[in-house]
N, C-alpha and C positions, 0 to 999 in steps of 0.2 A: 391497458395500464394506464395510458394518459387521461382515459375518460374517468378514471377512479381518483384523479388526484386534482381537483378543480380549486382546493382551497387557494384564496388569494395571498398575497404577501401581506396585504393590510391585515387579514384575518389572522395570520401567524404572529403579526407584530402585537395584536390585540390579546393574543393567548399569553405571549410572551411578557406583556407588561404585567400581567397578574403573578408572574414567578420571577421578575426580574430576569427575563431572557431576552434575546434580539437575534436579528438576522446579522450573521457574521459578514463584515464588510471586507472586501478585499483591498490589498494595497494597490493604490495607483501609482504606476512605476514613474509617471511623468512629473510627480510632485515629490517624490521622496528621493533620499540620496543613500549611497553606500555608507555602511557604518566605518566610521574612520576616515572616510574620503570625501569630506565635504565639497571637494572641487569636481568631483566626478560627475559627468553627466549620463543620463541614460543613452543608450544607443538606439535609434529608431529600426526596429527590426524590418522595416520595409525596404531599407538601404542593403540588406544582405539578399544577394542572387540566390534564389532556391533551386534546389536540386544541382549543386554545382560539385558535391562530393559524394562519392560512393558509400554505400552503406557499409560500415565497419564490421567485420566478424570476429568476437572476442576470441582470444585464444583459449585452448581447450586444456584442461588439467586432468589427467587419470592417475590411477594407481591408488595406493592405500593409504599414503603419508604426504601430507602437504605442509610446506611451511609458506605461509601467506604474509606479506607485509603491507601495512597500511603507510602510504607516504604522501608527501607533497611533491608535484612535479608540474611542468607546464606541458599542454597538449594542443594540438592544433584542431579545433572544433569547426572551423569554417574557413574555406579558401581566402574569404576577405579580411578574415580576422588574425591579428597577431597571435601567438602563442597564449593561451589561458591558463593561469594556475588553478588546479584543481588537486582535490585528493583522490586517492584510489588504492586497489588492491593490486599489488605486484606491478606497479607502475603503470596500470591502465585505467581509463574511466571509458565505461563501466568495468569492472574487474573480470578476470577470467572466467570462463564457464566451467564449472566442476561437474564432470560427467562421472556418475557413480553407478554402480550395479546393485540390484536388489538382491539382499541377502549377503553383500560383501561390505562389512563395516568399513571405514576409513576414520583417520584422525587428521586433525588440522591444528596445527600451532599458528593461531592468530597473533602477529606480532605490531604492535604499536609503534611505528618509528616516525611519528608526526612532531619531531622535535624542531623542523623548519617550520615557522608559523607565519609565513605571509599571509596565507589565505585567512587565517584566525582575526587577523586585524580587520577583515571585511565582514566577518560573520558575528551578529549582534547577539553574543551569549547574554542572557537576561538572568542576572543572579539573583532577581526577587522571585523566580519561579522555584518551585521544588526541584532541585536539580543535582548531578553528581556531586558538584562542589568540591573538587579534590583538596583546595587549599583550606577548607573550612571556614569560608569567608562570610558563611550565613547570608541572609537576605541582604543584599546591598545594591545600590544603582550604579555601581562602579563597573566601568568596562573590565572585560577578563582578558588576561595576556597570556593565559596558559598555567601548566601543561594541559594537553588536550586529551580527555578521557574519550575511549571508545569500548565497544563491546559488540561482537557480531552475532546477530541471530539468523538462523536457518529458518525462513519462513516457509511454514508449512510443513516441516519436519516432525516426525515422532522422535523427538530427541530427549535424551535424559537431562534432567534438570540442571545438572551441573555444567552442561554443555548448550544449553537453550539460548544463550546470550540475553539472561535477565538484564533488566535494566540496571539493577544495582550492582551487576558482576562486572562493571567497567574497570579499566585500568589505564594508567598513563604510560608514556613511553617506558619500554624496559620493565615494565610492571613495578615502577618505583612506588605509586601509589595505587591502592586497590579499593573497590568499594565493598560494602558490608555483604553483598551477595556472591564476590568472587571466590570460587572453590579451587580452580586449576587452570593452567596455561595451555594445556592440549586438549582440545575439544574431540570427543568421541560422537560419530553417526552411524547409527546401526544399519540404516538404509534397509529396514525391514517391511516397508510399506509398500504399496503398490507403486508402478512406475507413474512418474508425475513430473510436471513443471514446477519447480520450487525456485526461490531465489533467497539470496543472503544479503543482509544490509546492516548497518549500524543500528543499535538500539540503547545507546547511552542514555540513562535519565536525563531529561530535561533538554537535551540537546541533539537528539534523535534527527529533527527538522533541519539542522544545519550540518550535521556531518553526512546525511543523505544528499542534501543539497550539494554539498561539496564534491559528492562522487562516490562514495562508499556503498556501492551496490554491486551486485552481479548474480548470474544465473546460476542454479544448480539443478542439472537435469538427472533425474533418476531413472535409469533404463533397467527392462526387464527382457533381454534378448531372447530368451526361451518363448516367451508368452509374445512379444512384439514382432517376431520374425513371421508369425502366422498372419499378420495384419497387412502386410505389404504396402504400407504407408510410403509417402516419398521420404527420402533419407538421404543423406551425405549431402551433396551439394544442393540438394533441393529440399532441404531442412534448415530452417534459419530462426534463431531466437531475435526477437525484436522488444526493445525497452523503451517505452514512450515518457518523456519528460518535458517539463517547461522550465526555461530559466530566463532571466533578463540579465543583460550585458550592458556594461558602460561603453563610451566611445573608445575606450583603449582595449576592448575586448575581454574585459575582466567581469567575473561574476558579480551580481549586485543582489542585495537582499535587504528588504526594508528595515529601517533603524528608528523608527519612531512608533512607539507603541500607541494604540488607541486609547489608553488610559495611563499616560507616561508617569503620573505620580504614583501610581501602583506598581506597573509593568513598565518600565521605560522603553522597552525593545520590543516586547511581544506583541506579534499581529495574530488574529485569529486564523487567517488562513493566506497563504501565499500563491498568487497565480502570476507566473511569467508570461511574458510577451511572446517568446520565442520557443518554437518546438525543437527539441534534441532528442534524435533517436540513435541509440548504441553509440551516444558520444559525438555524433555530428548533427549540426543543424541542418533541417531540411534536406535529408541526403536522397539519393536515388539507389534503387537496386536494379541491376539488370536479371531480367527472368526471361526464360525460354517459354514459348507457348505450350504449356503443360502444367501439371498440378505441382503446387508447392505446399510443403508443410511449414506453418508458420506459428511459433511459439510467442504469444503476445503478452507482455507484462506493462501494467500501468505502474511505472515508477516515479509519479510525480508526488509532491507534498499533498495537495489538496484538490489539484483538477481533475475531472471526470473527463472521459473521452467517449463519445458515441461516433463510431467509426462505421464509414461507408466507402464504397468503391465507386470511382466515378463513371466505371461502365456499367454500374447497376448489377453486375454480378454479386451472387452471394457469398458469405462465409459459410463454410460447411464446418460446424463446430464439433470436435471430436473428443474435447476434454476440456475440464474445468481446473479448479486449484488444486485439487487432491487426485487427479488421474482422469483416467477415461469415462466418457458417458456410457451409457448401455448401448446408444445407437446414435449416429450421426445427425445434428440437426442443422438444418438450414435456416440462416437469418440474413436479413438484407441489411441489418444494422447491428453494431455489437458495441453494448454499453459496457464500459470498465471504469469501476472506481479504483482509487489509488490502493495498491496491493493486490488486485484482482488478477488472474491471469485466465487466457484462454487460448486453447489448443485448436488451431484451425487448418483446414484445407482451403487454398485459393486455386481455382483452375483457370488459367491464363489460356487454354486451348482455344484456336480460332483466331487468335489476335496476330495481326501481322508485324513482321520485324520494322523497327523504328517507331511504332507507335506506342503511347504513352498511357499510363492509368494514374490516377491518384489516389491515395488513401486520405479521405477528409475527416473532419471532426465537426459535429454541432452541439455539443453539449455546452449547457450554460454553467456559468462560474459566478458564485457558487451554485451547485447543484441541488435542487432542480430549477430554483426560481430567480437565479441571477442574470447576469449580462449574458447576450448571446456570444458566440464564438466568432470573433471577426474573422470573415472569410479570406482575407488578405494575409493573415498572420496564423493565430493559434488554430483557425479553421482548416488548415492544411498540416498534414503531417509527414507524408513522403511520396515519392513518385516511383512506380514500376516503370521500367524501360523494355519493352519486348526486343528480345535479339533471336537468331535464326535457331532453331531446334538443333541439337547437336545428336541426339538418339532418340529412338521411340520411347514413350511414356509407358512403361510396364506397370507403374504404381496403380493403386486402386484406393477405393473408399469401400470399406467393408459394411454390409448391412447391419451388422451388430459387432460390438466392441468388448464390452464387459458385463459383469453382473453387479448392479448395485443393490446390497441386501436391504431388506426391510429391518427398521430399527425398534427395538422395544423389548420387553415391557418398559414403561415409564415409571421409574422409582421416586422421581421429584419433579415437581413441576414449581418454577421459579418466575416470578413477575419482576421485572428489573426496568430501570426508566433511563432515558437520556435526557440530561438537562443541562440548561446553559445559565450562567450566572451574569447578570449585567452591570456595568458600571456607567459613569456618566458618559464616556465616549464610546461605547460599545462592549463586547463581551469581555467580562474579566477572567472567566475561566468556562471550561466545558466539563461535565462531570458524569459519572456513571452512578445511577441508582441514588443519587442526591449525597454522595460520599467522596472524600478526596483520597488519593493515593495512599497516604499513610493511616488511614483508617483501618482499624483490625479487620483481619479477613472475615469475609461473610460467606462466601462461597467455598464450600467444603465437599466437593463431590465423591463419591466413592467409587475407587477403581474397579472398572468392568461394568458400571450401571450405565442406563440411559437416563438423560433428564430431559424434560422440556423446558426451554427458557423462551419465555414470552418478553420480549423487549419493546417498551412502550416509547415511541420517539416525541417528546415534548419540545422538539426544538423546529426551526424553520428549515434545517439543512437536511439532506440525506447522509448518513453516516455509514462508512464501512467498517462493519465491527468484525474484529479478528481475535481468535482464541488461538493461544500457544498450545502445543502438543498435539491436539486433536483437528481431526477433519469431521465436520458434522453435515447434516442434511437440511436443508430449507424446507419447511413444512408448509407455510402459508403466510400471507400478509392480510391484514384487515383493517379498515378504516374504523376510528373510534371517534367519539364526540370531544374533540380535544379542548374545547373551551370549557366544557362542563368538568371535565377530568382535571384540568389545570386549577380550576378554582377549588375542587374538592382536595386536591392533592396539596394544594398551598394552606387549606385550612387544617389539614393533618400535619404538615411540615411548615411552618411559619419562618422557618429559617433553614436555609440549606447554603453549603453543605454541614451535614450533621453527622455524628457517630452511629445514630440509629435514625431510620427513616421508616415510614408507613406509607405504602401504596395501596391506593383504593383497589378493590377488587376490579379487575378490567373489564369483566364480562358485561356488567350493567351498562358500559359505555359504548358497546360495540355497535357497529351500524353497517349498511349495505351487505353484501355478501363476502364470504371468504374467497381470496384470489390465491389461486393455486400457483406454483413457481413457474416461471416460464420454461419451455422444454429445455433450453440450453442451461438451466439451473437444476435440473434433477440430476445430480452428481454429488461428489464429495466436495465440500467448500470449506475454506478455512478463514475466509473473508466474505462477508455479504453485506448488500446494500439495505440500509433501515431507512425508509423514506419517512418524511414529516407526516405528522397525523395518522401514523398507522402503528399496528402492532405487528411486530415480525416474530413468527414462531420459528424455532430452530430445533431439531432432535441431535441432541450430544451425546455419543456415547464415549465414555471414557476408557476407551481402550483401543486397539490397532483397527484400522479400517479393514484388514484382512480378518480379524477375528483373533481369539486366543488372547493372550496376556503380552504386555511389553516386555521386550528382552532387557530392561532395566527395571530400577524402583522409581516409579514417578512420584513417590511420596516423600522423596529425599529433597534437602534443602538445595537451592533457594526457593523451588516451587516455580510457578508458572504464573502468566498474567493474560488479561484480555483487556482490549483496548479498541479506541477508535484508530482508524489508519489514515486519517488526514492529521499529517504529523504534527501540525502546530496544536491540534486539540491534543493529541497523546502527549506533548511535551508540557501542557498546562494542565494536568490533572485527569485528563479523560483516560484513565488506565487504573485498572484494579488487580491486586494479586488475587490468585486463588490456589488453594493447596487441596491435591488429591489425598484422600486418605484411605 
């Protein structure tokens, strides 16, 4: 794949100049200060002792009804740091892991209790973006002081529209103010899909990047006991969920987020991408995990705003991947490195057999930021993720990695083929917005798939970044990637669309610009996906069946309001127009 991606940054900038697009520049934590905290100085992450704290294990929620509160509290994120003010679900960051059983519906009352707003003063809500705007202040550069809007999305869930966590379904504390997409307070989750690693997180319009950064995220594990009992995978103490995030702290141990926009006369606080200088795993800075010399099942999630992770083990051993976003692969795939974009999950087995007690293994990262052509990961900071410490074996390892796992169906026939674009709009200081198919969030709906049909989406990336594109409601299959003549396509695109965003755009037929050969998905991408990496200079093709992964029909009406969305899962992009509604018909 690397050999197929030789376009230089200079070439990308040349293409971008034709369309007013540019390479997204990350925030430099050494030169910016926290919103509302001009005196705060950033903490040098190298002063924090690595692997000082054990990896936390999130609390588990089982049963069929939950009341989950979103609150502000203080939590110990590192032995050397004072308590840090965060937001979380049920008083923890990350939130508790919801464990559900396939075929057993559950309900959740999500309660917004973020009436204490210490952290809000440090989060730069940019009211010039299209956002929830509970007080109807309309575009204004003024700082926002509350109330806090939230709404929770079950990422990867086959969920009814009323419970999907639509960005316009936000609500403030005690449901005092509600967005136009709000329908009800108790959400229903059918859990009819196959066993999979899902996660829940905030999805409020225009402030998702800030609410998730503050701590509003957690795992949702959907299990199928009847099927999974036959697999004999590591379980119990030998199965762990791991969410990887990046953060920046000030010298007082408090979260910092950039407050100076790259085009401050237009968007005073919005930055194109956030890259923290400190790794936080399950709510702890650079933790360690004690492991026995045996097999472990690790459910990995990239929960960062914009940072990609290319994970490797320092002992050179592989990850044995058994699952993707939407469930099990057809068979295990061995990989020596594991690339995860924001929102992606990987279900893996790591075998520590043969390692002596008291030895250590690191999980490292070498992904560039922005990905794929940005700065290399600092090996002293974000190049390290966590440590595994070997302890004596307590009992023989009787778990196994089966040769086959599940059956992935072949999708078709294709009823509709859509060609869509990823675009970036430039201002004097950098990107002004990132958009889908040349359109803004509020442009009337253009994607209206018919329930039960399969569509081919060809998505043309005209930007310099890899974008993790996520579709709500459905899991889909990655069909292929292919290089195209980006400079020529960009020129012809701009001739057809001299001004974007626009309510109606025309995309040149992509086939006449294609080059090289068709690149098949990597073996560990040959499963159900809800978030897929779309690389610069490439057309990414996905097959989307607007029906359950298990076949048949949804146990709800997907045509109902407020509908669904598709978007980039770089949260800064999502918050500034890189999201579009779609409607099932």
